[in-house]
FIFIBA-870226 format. One record per residue (C-alpha): residue in three letters; x, y, z. Coordinates in Angstrom, 3 decimals, decimal comma. Layout:
<recs>
<rec aa="ALA" xx="X" yy="Y" zz="Z"/>
...
</recs>
This chain:
<recs>
<rec aa="UNK" xx="-23,881" yy="15,012" zz="-21,263"/>
<rec aa="UNK" xx="-23,058" yy="11,273" zz="-21,382"/>
<rec aa="UNK" xx="-20,727" yy="10,281" zz="-23,815"/>
<rec aa="UNK" xx="-18,261" yy="7,570" zz="-24,819"/>
<rec aa="UNK" xx="-16,083" yy="10,112" zz="-26,546"/>
<rec aa="UNK" xx="-13,712" yy="10,771" zz="-23,609"/>
<rec aa="UNK" xx="-13,135" yy="7,054" zz="-23,504"/>
<rec aa="UNK" xx="-11,387" yy="6,817" zz="-27,190"/>
<rec aa="UNK" xx="-7,506" yy="6,728" zz="-27,617"/>
<rec aa="UNK" xx="-5,592" yy="9,867" zz="-27,351"/>
<rec aa="UNK" xx="-5,073" yy="11,954" zz="-30,519"/>
<rec aa="UNK" xx="-3,060" yy="10,249" zz="-33,269"/>
<rec aa="UNK" xx="-2,957" yy="7,125" zz="-31,167"/>
<rec aa="UNK" xx="-4,759" yy="5,069" zz="-33,672"/>
<rec aa="UNK" xx="-1,963" yy="5,712" zz="-36,121"/>
<rec aa="UNK" xx="0,634" yy="4,391" zz="-34,071"/>
<rec aa="UNK" xx="1,842" yy="0,713" zz="-34,383"/>
<rec aa="UNK" xx="1,705" yy="-1,447" zz="-31,358"/>
<rec aa="UNK" xx="4,778" yy="-0,478" zz="-29,473"/>
<rec aa="UNK" xx="4,562" yy="-2,076" zz="-26,172"/>
<rec aa="UNK" xx="4,420" yy="-5,759" zz="-25,422"/>
<rec aa="UNK" xx="2,722" yy="-6,518" zz="-21,986"/>
<rec aa="UNK" xx="2,145" yy="-9,503" zz="-19,993"/>
<rec aa="UNK" xx="-0,490" yy="-9,691" zz="-16,874"/>
<rec aa="UNK" xx="-0,406" yy="-11,374" zz="-13,425"/>
<rec aa="UNK" xx="-3,819" yy="-12,432" zz="-11,901"/>
<rec aa="UNK" xx="-7,403" yy="-13,410" zz="-12,843"/>
<rec aa="UNK" xx="-9,660" yy="-12,178" zz="-10,217"/>
<rec aa="UNK" xx="-12,631" yy="-10,063" zz="-9,864"/>
<rec aa="UNK" xx="-11,111" yy="-6,824" zz="-10,573"/>
<rec aa="UNK" xx="-8,701" yy="-8,133" zz="-13,339"/>
<rec aa="UNK" xx="-11,628" yy="-8,271" zz="-15,870"/>
<rec aa="UNK" xx="-11,806" yy="-4,515" zz="-16,052"/>
<rec aa="UNK" xx="-8,071" yy="-4,198" zz="-16,588"/>
<rec aa="UNK" xx="-8,029" yy="-6,882" zz="-19,301"/>
<rec aa="UNK" xx="-11,046" yy="-5,377" zz="-21,153"/>
<rec aa="UNK" xx="-9,250" yy="-1,856" zz="-20,912"/>
<rec aa="UNK" xx="-6,197" yy="-3,040" zz="-22,567"/>
<rec aa="UNK" xx="-8,243" yy="-4,531" zz="-25,619"/>
<rec aa="UNK" xx="-9,037" yy="-0,683" zz="-26,452"/>
<rec aa="UNK" xx="-5,535" yy="0,599" zz="-26,373"/>
<rec aa="UNK" xx="-3,846" yy="0,100" zz="-29,612"/>
<rec aa="UNK" xx="-0,101" yy="0,509" zz="-28,797"/>
<rec aa="UNK" xx="-0,347" yy="-2,465" zz="-26,369"/>
<rec aa="UNK" xx="-0,375" yy="-6,296" zz="-27,129"/>
<rec aa="UNK" xx="-0,951" yy="-8,362" zz="-24,040"/>
<rec aa="UNK" xx="1,008" yy="-11,513" zz="-25,040"/>
<rec aa="UNK" xx="0,367" yy="-13,672" zz="-22,154"/>
<rec aa="UNK" xx="-0,977" yy="-13,895" zz="-18,638"/>
<rec aa="UNK" xx="-0,298" yy="-15,931" zz="-15,421"/>
<rec aa="UNK" xx="-2,508" yy="-17,291" zz="-12,697"/>
<rec aa="UNK" xx="-2,324" yy="-20,509" zz="-10,818"/>
<rec aa="UNK" xx="-6,207" yy="-20,999" zz="-10,625"/>
<rec aa="UNK" xx="-7,441" yy="-22,762" zz="-13,609"/>
<rec aa="UNK" xx="-10,932" yy="-21,848" zz="-13,559"/>
<rec aa="UNK" xx="-10,294" yy="-18,296" zz="-13,190"/>
<rec aa="UNK" xx="-7,717" yy="-18,282" zz="-15,871"/>
<rec aa="UNK" xx="-10,233" yy="-20,072" zz="-18,157"/>
<rec aa="UNK" xx="-12,460" yy="-17,103" zz="-17,752"/>
<rec aa="UNK" xx="-9,925" yy="-14,580" zz="-18,978"/>
<rec aa="UNK" xx="-9,131" yy="-17,001" zz="-21,972"/>
<rec aa="UNK" xx="-12,883" yy="-17,188" zz="-22,795"/>
<rec aa="UNK" xx="-13,629" yy="-13,262" zz="-22,577"/>
<rec aa="UNK" xx="-10,443" yy="-11,845" zz="-23,747"/>
<rec aa="UNK" xx="-8,741" yy="-14,668" zz="-26,148"/>
<rec aa="UNK" xx="-5,775" yy="-14,816" zz="-24,075"/>
<rec aa="UNK" xx="-4,554" yy="-18,506" zz="-24,721"/>
<rec aa="UNK" xx="-0,889" yy="-18,154" zz="-23,478"/>
<rec aa="UNK" xx="-1,071" yy="-18,757" zz="-19,844"/>
<rec aa="UNK" xx="1,827" yy="-19,469" zz="-17,373"/>
<rec aa="UNK" xx="1,408" yy="-20,774" zz="-13,888"/>
<rec aa="UNK" xx="4,692" yy="-19,401" zz="-12,935"/>
<rec aa="UNK" xx="5,034" yy="-15,731" zz="-13,762"/>
<rec aa="UNK" xx="8,814" yy="-15,941" zz="-13,594"/>
<rec aa="UNK" xx="8,751" yy="-18,052" zz="-16,335"/>
<rec aa="UNK" xx="6,524" yy="-15,896" zz="-18,243"/>
<rec aa="UNK" xx="8,884" yy="-12,910" zz="-17,839"/>
<rec aa="UNK" xx="11,865" yy="-15,008" zz="-19,240"/>
<rec aa="UNK" xx="10,319" yy="-16,569" zz="-22,070"/>
<rec aa="UNK" xx="8,107" yy="-13,571" zz="-23,218"/>
<rec aa="UNK" xx="10,551" yy="-10,629" zz="-22,367"/>
<rec aa="UNK" xx="7,846" yy="-8,135" zz="-22,022"/>
<rec aa="UNK" xx="8,280" yy="-4,413" zz="-21,872"/>
<rec aa="UNK" xx="5,995" yy="-4,142" zz="-18,992"/>
<rec aa="UNK" xx="3,781" yy="-6,062" zz="-16,520"/>
<rec aa="UNK" xx="0,401" yy="-5,407" zz="-15,169"/>
<rec aa="UNK" xx="0,187" yy="-6,984" zz="-11,591"/>
<rec aa="UNK" xx="-3,429" yy="-7,564" zz="-10,706"/>
<rec aa="UNK" xx="-2,878" yy="-9,521" zz="-7,600"/>
<rec aa="UNK" xx="-3,501" yy="-9,067" zz="-3,632"/>
<rec aa="UNK" xx="-1,170" yy="-6,683" zz="-1,902"/>
<rec aa="UNK" xx="0,901" yy="-9,360" zz="0,054"/>
<rec aa="UNK" xx="2,154" yy="-10,736" zz="-3,499"/>
<rec aa="UNK" xx="3,418" yy="-7,464" zz="-4,687"/>
<rec aa="UNK" xx="6,823" yy="-7,007" zz="-3,452"/>
<rec aa="UNK" xx="8,181" yy="-10,375" zz="-4,504"/>
<rec aa="UNK" xx="6,698" yy="-9,920" zz="-8,111"/>
<rec aa="UNK" xx="7,663" yy="-6,329" zz="-8,384"/>
<rec aa="UNK" xx="11,299" yy="-7,331" zz="-7,248"/>
<rec aa="UNK" xx="11,333" yy="-10,283" zz="-9,930"/>
<rec aa="UNK" xx="10,124" yy="-7,921" zz="-12,808"/>
<rec aa="UNK" xx="12,538" yy="-5,000" zz="-11,707"/>
<rec aa="UNK" xx="15,356" yy="-7,449" zz="-11,715"/>
<rec aa="UNK" xx="14,933" yy="-8,156" zz="-15,357"/>
<rec aa="UNK" xx="14,264" yy="-4,500" zz="-16,342"/>
<rec aa="UNK" xx="10,513" yy="-4,996" zz="-17,068"/>
<rec aa="UNK" xx="8,506" yy="-1,773" zz="-16,467"/>
<rec aa="UNK" xx="5,603" yy="-2,083" zz="-13,878"/>
<rec aa="UNK" xx="2,125" yy="-0,999" zz="-13,375"/>
<rec aa="UNK" xx="0,989" yy="-2,394" zz="-9,951"/>
<rec aa="UNK" xx="-2,564" yy="-2,632" zz="-8,416"/>
<rec aa="UNK" xx="-3,273" yy="-0,748" zz="-5,277"/>
<rec aa="UNK" xx="-3,273" yy="-1,416" zz="-2,288"/>
<rec aa="UNK" xx="0,678" yy="-1,348" zz="-2,995"/>
<rec aa="UNK" xx="1,773" yy="-3,515" zz="0,069"/>
<rec aa="UNK" xx="0,219" yy="-4,485" zz="3,328"/>
<rec aa="UNK" xx="2,672" yy="-1,908" zz="5,285"/>
<rec aa="UNK" xx="4,133" yy="1,376" zz="4,511"/>
<rec aa="UNK" xx="7,706" yy="-0,201" zz="5,138"/>
<rec aa="UNK" xx="6,864" yy="-2,949" zz="2,237"/>
<rec aa="UNK" xx="5,509" yy="-0,153" zz="-0,168"/>
<rec aa="UNK" xx="8,739" yy="2,135" zz="0,470"/>
<rec aa="UNK" xx="10,782" yy="-0,925" zz="-0,325"/>
<rec aa="UNK" xx="9,031" yy="-1,748" zz="-3,396"/>
<rec aa="UNK" xx="9,452" yy="1,889" zz="-4,700"/>
<rec aa="UNK" xx="12,891" yy="2,024" zz="-4,059"/>
<rec aa="UNK" xx="13,819" yy="-1,202" zz="-5,465"/>
<rec aa="UNK" xx="11,936" yy="-0,006" zz="-8,831"/>
<rec aa="UNK" xx="13,914" yy="3,137" zz="-8,737"/>
<rec aa="UNK" xx="17,340" yy="1,509" zz="-8,105"/>
<rec aa="UNK" xx="16,755" yy="-0,893" zz="-10,943"/>
<rec aa="UNK" xx="15,684" yy="2,118" zz="-13,083"/>
<rec aa="UNK" xx="12,342" yy="0,637" zz="-14,457"/>
<rec aa="UNK" xx="9,401" yy="2,861" zz="-14,863"/>
<rec aa="UNK" xx="6,797" yy="2,337" zz="-12,052"/>
<rec aa="UNK" xx="3,102" yy="3,520" zz="-11,611"/>
<rec aa="UNK" xx="0,560" yy="2,555" zz="-9,091"/>
<rec aa="UNK" xx="-2,849" yy="1,448" zz="-10,630"/>
<rec aa="UNK" xx="-4,689" yy="4,420" zz="-8,548"/>
<rec aa="UNK" xx="-7,687" yy="4,932" zz="-10,776"/>
<rec aa="UNK" xx="-10,052" yy="7,088" zz="-8,760"/>
<rec aa="UNK" xx="-8,383" yy="10,511" zz="-9,798"/>
<rec aa="UNK" xx="-8,869" yy="9,344" zz="-13,535"/>
<rec aa="UNK" xx="-12,565" yy="9,218" zz="-13,077"/>
<rec aa="UNK" xx="-14,128" yy="11,804" zz="-15,548"/>
<rec aa="UNK" xx="-15,869" yy="13,748" zz="-12,769"/>
<rec aa="UNK" xx="-12,908" yy="14,272" zz="-10,806"/>
<rec aa="UNK" xx="-11,052" yy="15,147" zz="-13,827"/>
<rec aa="UNK" xx="-13,728" yy="18,059" zz="-14,588"/>
<rec aa="UNK" xx="-13,760" yy="19,204" zz="-10,832"/>
<rec aa="UNK" xx="-10,307" yy="19,703" zz="-11,253"/>
<rec aa="UNK" xx="-10,598" yy="21,574" zz="-14,357"/>
<rec aa="UNK" xx="-13,392" yy="23,726" zz="-12,800"/>
<rec aa="UNK" xx="-11,003" yy="24,482" zz="-9,932"/>
<rec aa="UNK" xx="-8,293" yy="25,226" zz="-12,145"/>
<rec aa="UNK" xx="-10,671" yy="27,952" zz="-13,975"/>
<rec aa="UNK" xx="-11,442" yy="29,252" zz="-10,630"/>
<rec aa="UNK" xx="-15,382" yy="28,650" zz="-11,171"/>
<rec aa="UNK" xx="-15,792" yy="28,661" zz="-7,454"/>
<rec aa="UNK" xx="-12,940" yy="30,873" zz="-6,343"/>
<rec aa="UNK" xx="-10,648" yy="29,977" zz="-3,811"/>
<rec aa="UNK" xx="-11,393" yy="26,252" zz="-2,601"/>
<rec aa="UNK" xx="-11,897" yy="25,921" zz="1,011"/>
<rec aa="UNK" xx="-13,630" yy="22,637" zz="1,510"/>
<rec aa="UNK" xx="-14,381" yy="18,992" zz="0,273"/>
<rec aa="UNK" xx="-16,886" yy="16,716" zz="1,425"/>
<rec aa="UNK" xx="-17,593" yy="13,087" zz="0,216"/>
<rec aa="UNK" xx="-20,123" yy="10,631" zz="1,520"/>
<rec aa="UNK" xx="-20,107" yy="7,205" zz="0,582"/>
<rec aa="UNK" xx="-22,383" yy="4,087" zz="1,340"/>
<rec aa="UNK" xx="-21,765" yy="1,011" zz="-0,537"/>
<rec aa="UNK" xx="-24,285" yy="-1,327" zz="0,824"/>
<rec aa="UNK" xx="-22,114" yy="-4,356" zz="0,244"/>
<rec aa="UNK" xx="-20,802" yy="-5,178" zz="3,733"/>
<rec aa="UNK" xx="-23,810" yy="-5,964" zz="5,772"/>
<rec aa="UNK" xx="-25,212" yy="-9,323" zz="7,005"/>
<rec aa="UNK" xx="-23,545" yy="-12,796" zz="7,206"/>
<rec aa="UNK" xx="-22,703" yy="-12,997" zz="3,440"/>
<rec aa="UNK" xx="-20,776" yy="-9,546" zz="3,254"/>
<rec aa="UNK" xx="-18,309" yy="-9,369" zz="0,371"/>
<rec aa="UNK" xx="-18,420" yy="-13,204" zz="-0,351"/>
<rec aa="UNK" xx="-19,862" yy="-12,795" zz="-3,838"/>
<rec aa="UNK" xx="-17,315" yy="-10,455" zz="-5,145"/>
<rec aa="UNK" xx="-14,294" yy="-10,201" zz="-3,028"/>
<rec aa="UNK" xx="-14,573" yy="-12,597" zz="0,125"/>
<rec aa="UNK" xx="-10,909" yy="-11,828" zz="1,270"/>
<rec aa="UNK" xx="-12,023" yy="-8,369" zz="2,232"/>
<rec aa="UNK" xx="-13,645" yy="-10,289" zz="5,480"/>
<rec aa="UNK" xx="-10,241" yy="-11,221" zz="6,499"/>
<rec aa="UNK" xx="-8,454" yy="-7,734" zz="6,188"/>
<rec aa="UNK" xx="-7,347" yy="-6,415" zz="9,690"/>
<rec aa="UNK" xx="-7,662" yy="-2,920" zz="7,787"/>
<rec aa="UNK" xx="-10,475" yy="-2,687" zz="5,487"/>
<rec aa="UNK" xx="-12,329" yy="0,751" zz="4,756"/>
<rec aa="UNK" xx="-9,423" yy="3,143" zz="4,719"/>
<rec aa="UNK" xx="-6,911" yy="0,717" zz="3,311"/>
<rec aa="UNK" xx="-9,094" yy="-0,471" zz="0,359"/>
<rec aa="UNK" xx="-11,303" yy="2,414" zz="-0,354"/>
<rec aa="UNK" xx="-10,067" yy="5,468" zz="1,729"/>
<rec aa="UNK" xx="-6,722" yy="5,447" zz="-0,105"/>
<rec aa="UNK" xx="-8,424" yy="6,058" zz="-3,336"/>
<rec aa="UNK" xx="-10,054" yy="9,242" zz="-1,891"/>
<rec aa="UNK" xx="-6,690" yy="10,321" zz="-0,316"/>
<rec aa="UNK" xx="-5,022" yy="10,142" zz="-3,658"/>
<rec aa="UNK" xx="-8,157" yy="12,252" zz="-5,186"/>
<rec aa="UNK" xx="-8,130" yy="14,672" zz="-2,213"/>
<rec aa="UNK" xx="-4,384" yy="15,159" zz="-3,116"/>
<rec aa="UNK" xx="-5,136" yy="15,588" zz="-6,728"/>
<rec aa="UNK" xx="-7,815" yy="18,114" zz="-6,238"/>
<rec aa="UNK" xx="-6,684" yy="20,069" zz="-3,113"/>
<rec aa="UNK" xx="-2,850" yy="19,478" zz="-2,709"/>
<rec aa="UNK" xx="-0,820" yy="17,787" zz="0,041"/>
<rec aa="UNK" xx="-2,142" yy="17,113" zz="3,563"/>
<rec aa="UNK" xx="-0,333" yy="18,105" zz="6,565"/>
<rec aa="UNK" xx="-2,806" yy="16,743" zz="9,318"/>
<rec aa="UNK" xx="-5,561" yy="14,356" zz="9,869"/>
<rec aa="UNK" xx="-8,195" yy="13,350" zz="12,479"/>
<rec aa="UNK" xx="-10,152" yy="10,106" zz="12,252"/>
<rec aa="UNK" xx="-12,834" yy="7,964" zz="13,826"/>
<rec aa="UNK" xx="-13,094" yy="4,350" zz="12,649"/>
<rec aa="UNK" xx="-15,651" yy="1,691" zz="13,403"/>
<rec aa="UNK" xx="-16,564" yy="-1,931" zz="12,779"/>
<rec aa="UNK" xx="-20,444" yy="-2,094" zz="12,017"/>
<rec aa="UNK" xx="-20,508" yy="-5,764" zz="10,772"/>
<rec aa="UNK" xx="-19,006" yy="-8,126" zz="13,433"/>
<rec aa="UNK" xx="-18,634" yy="-11,048" zz="10,713"/>
<rec aa="UNK" xx="-15,586" yy="-9,104" zz="9,456"/>
<rec aa="UNK" xx="-11,965" yy="-8,331" zz="11,115"/>
<rec aa="UNK" xx="-11,493" yy="-4,670" zz="9,902"/>
<rec aa="UNK" xx="-13,170" yy="-1,469" zz="9,914"/>
<rec aa="UNK" xx="-16,101" yy="-0,725" zz="7,630"/>
<rec aa="UNK" xx="-17,093" yy="2,793" zz="8,813"/>
<rec aa="UNK" xx="-15,030" yy="5,964" zz="8,741"/>
<rec aa="UNK" xx="-15,228" yy="9,486" zz="9,396"/>
<rec aa="UNK" xx="-12,180" yy="11,424" zz="8,511"/>
<rec aa="UNK" xx="-11,025" yy="15,074" zz="8,434"/>
<rec aa="UNK" xx="-8,109" yy="16,194" zz="6,291"/>
<rec aa="UNK" xx="-6,400" yy="19,484" zz="6,909"/>
<rec aa="UNK" xx="-4,419" yy="20,712" zz="3,777"/>
<rec aa="UNK" xx="-1,297" yy="22,695" zz="3,354"/>
<rec aa="UNK" xx="-3,399" yy="25,197" zz="1,626"/>
<rec aa="UNK" xx="-5,652" yy="25,664" zz="4,688"/>
<rec aa="UNK" xx="-8,663" yy="24,052" zz="2,905"/>
<rec aa="UNK" xx="-10,479" yy="21,280" zz="5,084"/>
<rec aa="UNK" xx="-11,801" yy="17,888" zz="3,629"/>
<rec aa="UNK" xx="-14,000" yy="15,375" zz="4,927"/>
<rec aa="UNK" xx="-14,698" yy="11,611" zz="4,136"/>
<rec aa="UNK" xx="-17,726" yy="10,229" zz="5,490"/>
<rec aa="UNK" xx="-18,068" yy="6,631" zz="4,405"/>
<rec aa="UNK" xx="-19,348" yy="3,096" zz="5,357"/>
<rec aa="UNK" xx="-19,729" yy="-0,133" zz="3,328"/>
<rec aa="UNK" xx="-22,587" yy="-1,245" zz="5,665"/>
<rec aa="UNK" xx="-25,377" yy="1,097" zz="4,987"/>
<rec aa="UNK" xx="-26,912" yy="1,448" zz="1,384"/>
<rec aa="UNK" xx="-27,360" yy="4,181" zz="-0,837"/>
<rec aa="UNK" xx="-30,610" yy="4,978" zz="-3,276"/>
<rec aa="UNK" xx="-28,237" yy="5,269" zz="-6,268"/>
<rec aa="UNK" xx="-28,769" yy="2,921" zz="-9,315"/>
<rec aa="UNK" xx="-25,202" yy="1,673" zz="-9,261"/>
<rec aa="UNK" xx="-23,269" yy="2,317" zz="-5,907"/>
<rec aa="UNK" xx="-20,159" yy="1,648" zz="-7,658"/>
<rec aa="UNK" xx="-20,524" yy="4,131" zz="-10,491"/>
<rec aa="UNK" xx="-19,354" yy="7,340" zz="-8,485"/>
<rec aa="UNK" xx="-19,149" yy="5,751" zz="-5,184"/>
<rec aa="UNK" xx="-21,102" yy="8,813" zz="-3,584"/>
<rec aa="UNK" xx="-21,867" yy="12,256" zz="-3,417"/>
<rec aa="UNK" xx="-19,269" yy="15,100" zz="-3,441"/>
<rec aa="UNK" xx="-19,651" yy="18,687" zz="-2,449"/>
<rec aa="UNK" xx="-16,711" yy="20,884" zz="-3,303"/>
<rec aa="UNK" xx="-16,843" yy="24,674" zz="-1,961"/>
<rec aa="UNK" xx="-15,049" yy="27,596" zz="-2,626"/>
<rec aa="UNK" xx="-14,952" yy="31,424" zz="-1,881"/>
<rec aa="UNK" xx="-17,455" yy="32,053" zz="-4,922"/>
<rec aa="UNK" xx="-19,526" yy="28,815" zz="-4,884"/>
<rec aa="UNK" xx="-19,784" yy="25,216" zz="-4,948"/>
<rec aa="UNK" xx="-19,720" yy="22,322" zz="-7,158"/>
<rec aa="UNK" xx="-21,902" yy="18,954" zz="-6,622"/>
<rec aa="UNK" xx="-21,394" yy="15,583" zz="-7,731"/>
<rec aa="UNK" xx="-24,573" yy="13,145" zz="-7,821"/>
<rec aa="UNK" xx="-24,345" yy="9,502" zz="-7,683"/>
<rec aa="UNK" xx="-25,557" yy="9,437" zz="-11,110"/>
<rec aa="UNK" xx="-22,537" yy="11,288" zz="-12,390"/>
<rec aa="UNK" xx="-24,276" yy="14,833" zz="-12,730"/>
<rec aa="UNK" xx="-22,043" yy="17,738" zz="-11,974"/>
<rec aa="UNK" xx="-23,599" yy="20,930" zz="-11,026"/>
<rec aa="UNK" xx="-22,116" yy="24,496" zz="-10,297"/>
<rec aa="UNK" xx="-23,621" yy="26,990" zz="-8,033"/>
<rec aa="UNK" xx="-21,971" yy="30,463" zz="-8,051"/>
<rec aa="UNK" xx="-22,902" yy="32,660" zz="-4,960"/>
<rec aa="UNK" xx="-26,168" yy="34,566" zz="-5,526"/>
<rec aa="UNK" xx="-26,757" yy="32,611" zz="-8,650"/>
<rec aa="UNK" xx="-29,068" yy="29,714" zz="-9,479"/>
<rec aa="UNK" xx="-27,467" yy="26,218" zz="-9,832"/>
<rec aa="UNK" xx="-26,732" yy="25,040" zz="-13,310"/>
<rec aa="UNK" xx="-25,633" yy="21,560" zz="-14,639"/>
<rec aa="UNK" xx="-21,966" yy="21,293" zz="-16,264"/>
<rec aa="UNK" xx="-21,691" yy="19,583" zz="-19,416"/>
<rec aa="UNK" xx="-18,822" yy="17,044" zz="-19,434"/>
<rec aa="UNK" xx="-18,021" yy="13,741" zz="-21,333"/>
<rec aa="UNK" xx="-18,192" yy="10,564" zz="-19,350"/>
<rec aa="UNK" xx="-19,532" yy="6,876" zz="-19,710"/>
<rec aa="UNK" xx="-20,927" yy="4,191" zz="-17,518"/>
<rec aa="UNK" xx="-18,650" yy="1,800" zz="-19,075"/>
<rec aa="UNK" xx="-16,274" yy="-0,883" zz="-17,599"/>
<rec aa="UNK" xx="-15,573" yy="0,459" zz="-14,097"/>
<rec aa="UNK" xx="-16,421" yy="3,620" zz="-12,391"/>
<rec aa="UNK" xx="-16,592" yy="5,961" zz="-15,408"/>
<rec aa="UNK" xx="-14,095" yy="3,840" zz="-17,664"/>
<rec aa="UNK" xx="-11,319" yy="4,942" zz="-14,923"/>
<rec aa="UNK" xx="-9,228" yy="1,750" zz="-15,682"/>
<rec aa="UNK" xx="-9,065" yy="2,418" zz="-19,473"/>
<rec aa="UNK" xx="-8,257" yy="6,222" zz="-18,668"/>
<rec aa="UNK" xx="-5,527" yy="5,220" zz="-16,172"/>
<rec aa="UNK" xx="-3,876" yy="2,568" zz="-18,403"/>
<rec aa="UNK" xx="-4,033" yy="5,231" zz="-21,277"/>
<rec aa="UNK" xx="-2,314" yy="7,531" zz="-18,971"/>
<rec aa="UNK" xx="0,602" yy="4,563" zz="-18,221"/>
<rec aa="UNK" xx="0,866" yy="4,101" zz="-21,983"/>
<rec aa="UNK" xx="1,102" yy="7,571" zz="-22,979"/>
<rec aa="UNK" xx="3,749" yy="8,387" zz="-20,306"/>
<rec aa="UNK" xx="5,561" yy="5,078" zz="-21,251"/>
<rec aa="UNK" xx="5,957" yy="6,634" zz="-24,731"/>
<rec aa="UNK" xx="6,557" yy="10,138" zz="-24,167"/>
<rec aa="UNK" xx="8,720" yy="9,474" zz="-21,049"/>
<rec aa="UNK" xx="6,988" yy="12,140" zz="-18,855"/>
<rec aa="UNK" xx="6,132" yy="11,216" zz="-15,071"/>
<rec aa="UNK" xx="3,275" yy="9,259" zz="-14,234"/>
<rec aa="UNK" xx="0,605" yy="10,951" zz="-11,970"/>
<rec aa="UNK" xx="0,498" yy="8,061" zz="-9,671"/>
<rec aa="UNK" xx="4,140" yy="7,176" zz="-9,683"/>
<rec aa="UNK" xx="5,410" yy="5,225" zz="-6,766"/>
<rec aa="UNK" xx="6,703" yy="8,147" zz="-5,152"/>
<rec aa="UNK" xx="3,400" yy="9,940" zz="-5,379"/>
<rec aa="UNK" xx="1,616" yy="6,936" zz="-4,048"/>
<rec aa="UNK" xx="3,898" yy="6,836" zz="-1,181"/>
<rec aa="UNK" xx="2,470" yy="10,463" zz="-0,250"/>
<rec aa="UNK" xx="-0,968" yy="8,953" zz="-0,137"/>
<rec aa="UNK" xx="0,055" yy="5,930" zz="1,965"/>
<rec aa="UNK" xx="1,571" yy="8,144" zz="4,503"/>
<rec aa="UNK" xx="-1,804" yy="10,008" zz="4,949"/>
<rec aa="UNK" xx="-3,364" yy="6,494" zz="5,208"/>
<rec aa="UNK" xx="-1,083" yy="5,615" zz="7,892"/>
<rec aa="UNK" xx="-1,830" yy="9,023" zz="9,717"/>
<rec aa="UNK" xx="-5,559" yy="7,899" zz="9,639"/>
<rec aa="UNK" xx="-5,055" yy="4,839" zz="11,261"/>
<rec aa="UNK" xx="-2,671" yy="6,497" zz="13,869"/>
<rec aa="UNK" xx="-5,328" yy="9,416" zz="14,686"/>
<rec aa="UNK" xx="-7,964" yy="6,862" zz="15,280"/>
<rec aa="UNK" xx="-5,669" yy="4,553" zz="17,289"/>
<rec aa="UNK" xx="-4,922" yy="7,633" zz="19,720"/>
<rec aa="UNK" xx="-8,089" yy="9,434" zz="19,458"/>
<rec aa="UNK" xx="-6,208" yy="12,710" zz="18,596"/>
<rec aa="UNK" xx="-5,073" yy="14,528" zz="15,183"/>
<rec aa="UNK" xx="-1,939" yy="12,924" zz="13,597"/>
<rec aa="UNK" xx="0,647" yy="14,794" zz="11,611"/>
<rec aa="UNK" xx="1,825" yy="13,266" zz="8,128"/>
<rec aa="UNK" xx="5,171" yy="11,865" zz="8,146"/>
<rec aa="UNK" xx="7,029" yy="10,356" zz="4,825"/>
</recs>
């Protein structure tokens, strides 16, 4: 059942006064989803934003009404003295921005990919911990409503003991000489692309659904010669539980789904008592062994980005800021996914399985 109910603030949140003052850095393509999501979280007031591109900044002002713009985010930190910053900039900028925020005691939610290298990512997380600021990575795929429902079904043992997961993704935005230019042209220059940009989402989601990963085997290819990084991947994950996961993805070939960026593909989750299937239009079905397939009714909406997962991610950040409980996608948790990502590239480079090393 399609519904917007799941995208409403958590119970009693409307009765709260605004308690958190936030600022944002960035005004690129993806930032619009995050700015929009903040408008629906009543405990937050975004008081200012920073961006050096006047044209992009003007778009944010026009769409979301944010008129207080700073060219220098450090000046914004010093003048506004926010409770938190939402960092929505490319990965190479994150370490410096996070360090400036942590130095001032400003809590952080930071866009993924967290950093170009594992060492930089570890340094960002360690620095935030040393400064005693709350730190969360905006890793939003696990917050998509279909993945939350699959997790609920697994917890209820609807398909028994989980033994395999398989996701197939065809984005269709990476073929031809114009690949990625309309939306995110910088993708063309990434030396690592598909796993670094998309695969990390699924690594985190697989960990959310099936637990920790101990070994991977990966095959990576570049299908479009106009880009630098890989745009095709087949990755097999071996979980500590004994389950096996498969991620079969490329950004070159196309899907028949109406919106390729809604679910990003199709999912098959199998257990000892049956299976769960996710279709590209977000329908979930359950088929127990020996029984007919039935559709699962759950709340979701085709709003904002990919099932409104930016809103749910940011709602989670605010709820945990207010109650003091751990973030699901804390820096420490994100490093576990980054370690798996590194093992994927290691496996592909040496044409052999690779163990996970934190």
